[in-house]
C-alpha positions as CSV (number, residue, x, y, z in Angstrom):
1,M,-52.1,18.2,52.8
2,I,-53.0,19.5,49.3
3,E,-56.6,20.0,50.6
4,G,-55.3,21.7,53.6
5,G,-53.3,24.0,52.4
6,L,-55.7,25.2,49.7
7,A,-58.1,25.4,52.4
8,W,-55.9,27.4,54.6
9,S,-55.1,30.0,51.6
10,T,-59.1,30.4,51.2
11,A,-59.2,31.2,54.7
12,K,-56.1,33.9,54.4
13,G,-58.1,35.5,51.1
14,W,-55.0,34.3,48.6
15,I,-57.4,32.0,46.6
16,A,-61.1,32.3,45.8
17,P,-62.8,28.9,47.3
18,E,-64.7,28.8,43.9
19,V,-60.8,28.1,42.2
20,A,-59.6,26.1,45.2
21,A,-62.7,24.1,46.1
22,P,-62.6,22.2,42.4
23,L,-58.4,22.2,42.6
24,A,-59.0,20.4,46.0
25,K,-61.1,17.8,45.5
26,T,-59.9,16.8,42.2
27,A,-56.4,16.2,43.5
28,V,-57.7,14.4,46.2
29,V,-60.0,12.2,44.5
30,L,-57.2,11.3,41.8
31,L,-54.6,10.7,43.9
32,A,-56.8,8.3,46.4
33,G,-58.4,6.6,43.6
34,Y,-55.2,5.9,42.0
35,G,-54.3,3.7,45.5
36,L,-57.9,2.2,45.7
37,W,-56.8,0.9,42.3
38,Q,-53.6,-0.7,43.1
39,N,-55.1,-2.1,45.8
40,R,-58.6,-3.4,44.4
41,H,-57.4,-7.0,45.5
42,L,-58.1,-6.3,48.7
43,R,-61.8,-6.5,50.0
44,T,-61.9,-3.6,52.2
45,I,-60.9,-1.3,49.8
46,W,-64.1,-1.5,47.9
47,L,-65.5,-0.2,51.2
48,A,-63.2,2.8,51.0
49,A,-63.9,2.8,47.5
50,F,-68.1,3.3,48.2
51,G,-67.0,6.0,50.6
52,L,-65.2,8.1,48.4
53,A,-67.7,7.5,45.6
54,L,-70.7,8.9,48.0
55,N,-68.4,12.2,49.0
56,T,-67.4,12.9,45.6
57,L,-71.0,12.6,44.9
58,V,-72.1,15.2,46.9
59,M,-69.3,17.3,46.9
60,T,-69.5,17.5,42.7
61,V,-73.2,18.3,43.1
62,N,-72.4,20.7,45.3
63,G,-69.8,23.0,43.7
64,G,-66.8,21.0,44.8
65,Q,-67.4,21.7,48.4
66,M,-68.6,19.5,51.6
67,P,-71.5,20.6,52.7
68,V,-71.5,20.6,56.6
69,S,-74.7,20.7,59.2
70,A,-75.1,23.7,61.5
71,E,-76.7,21.7,63.9
72,A,-74.1,18.9,63.6
73,L,-71.2,21.2,64.4
74,V,-72.8,22.4,67.1
75,D,-73.4,18.9,68.6
76,A,-69.9,18.2,68.0
77,G,-69.0,21.2,70.1
78,L,-67.4,23.0,67.2
79,E,-70.1,26.4,67.4
80,D,-65.9,28.1,66.8
81,F,-66.2,26.8,63.2
82,L,-69.4,27.0,62.6
83,H,-69.0,31.0,63.6
84,F,-66.5,31.0,61.2
85,M,-68.4,29.2,58.2
86,Q,-71.5,31.4,58.7
87,T,-69.3,34.5,58.4
88,S,-66.5,33.2,56.1
89,S,-65.8,30.2,54.0
90,D,-62.6,27.8,52.6
91,A,-62.4,25.7,49.9
92,V,-63.6,22.4,51.6
93,H,-66.4,23.3,53.3
94,R,-70.0,25.3,53.2
95,L,-73.1,25.4,55.3
96,V,-76.0,22.8,54.2
97,G,-78.5,25.3,53.3
98,P,-82.0,25.1,51.5
99,E,-80.3,25.1,48.1
100,T,-78.0,22.0,49.2
101,R,-78.3,18.9,47.5
102,L,-77.9,15.2,48.8
103,W,-77.7,16.9,51.8
104,F,-77.7,13.5,53.7
105,L,-74.5,12.9,52.6
106,S,-72.5,15.7,53.4
107,D,-71.3,16.2,57.1
108,V,-74.2,15.6,59.2
109,I,-72.6,13.3,62.1
110,P,-71.5,14.4,64.6
111,L,-68.8,12.7,66.9
112,P,-68.7,14.6,70.3
113,W,-65.6,12.7,71.6
114,A,-63.7,13.5,68.4
115,K,-64.5,17.0,67.7
116,K,-65.7,16.2,64.0
117,V,-68.4,16.0,62.1
118,I,-68.4,13.1,59.5
119,S,-70.1,12.2,56.4
120,P,-71.8,8.7,55.6
121,G,-68.9,8.3,53.1
122,D,-66.4,9.0,55.6
123,A,-67.7,6.1,58.0
124,F,-67.5,3.9,55.1
125,L,-63.9,5.0,54.8
126,F,-63.6,4.7,58.7
127,M,-64.8,1.4,58.7
128,A,-62.6,0.4,55.7
129,V,-59.4,1.5,57.5
130,L,-60.5,-0.3,60.7
131,L,-60.9,-3.7,59.1
132,F,-58.1,-3.4,56.4
133,F,-55.4,-4.2,59.0
134,P,-56.6,-7.1,59.8
135,E,-57.1,-8.2,56.4
136,V,-53.6,-7.4,55.2
137,T,-52.1,-9.0,59.0
138,Q,-54.4,-12.2,57.5
139,R,-52.9,-12.1,54.3
140,I,-49.3,-12.2,55.4
141,M,-49.6,-14.5,57.9
142,Q,-51.5,-16.7,55.3
143,R,-48.5,-16.5,52.9
144,R,-45.9,-17.2,56.0
145,R,-47.7,-20.6,56.1
146,A,-47.5,-21.5,52.5
């Protein structure tokens, strides 16, 4: 919610992306990191932590913004967002370019069925979410049997 609000504020021109991007990413990493730490006893949390670390790494080396592939945006059916990114910017994303570091960890995986583009870190986070509920359910069932 914080990240989305800052992205919207930059799109409206109320906050400069150079200011909002580090604020958004710092808030997300701190909040997510706290949640991960509190649940570190769960195996699936380590997948989520790895995904968060990959995303944090690529955003850190790219000025606090997640690079997104123009080709992946087109493949996902997000031409409108590509046009927005070519003419403007927000606190969260920037287009992959020649100066982009670790581009292969950025948003390069198109998901046309969901009209989204995700990063390898996002894929690890998604796997963690899918595996989290069975793990927690199994733990609850084991406690009830004991």
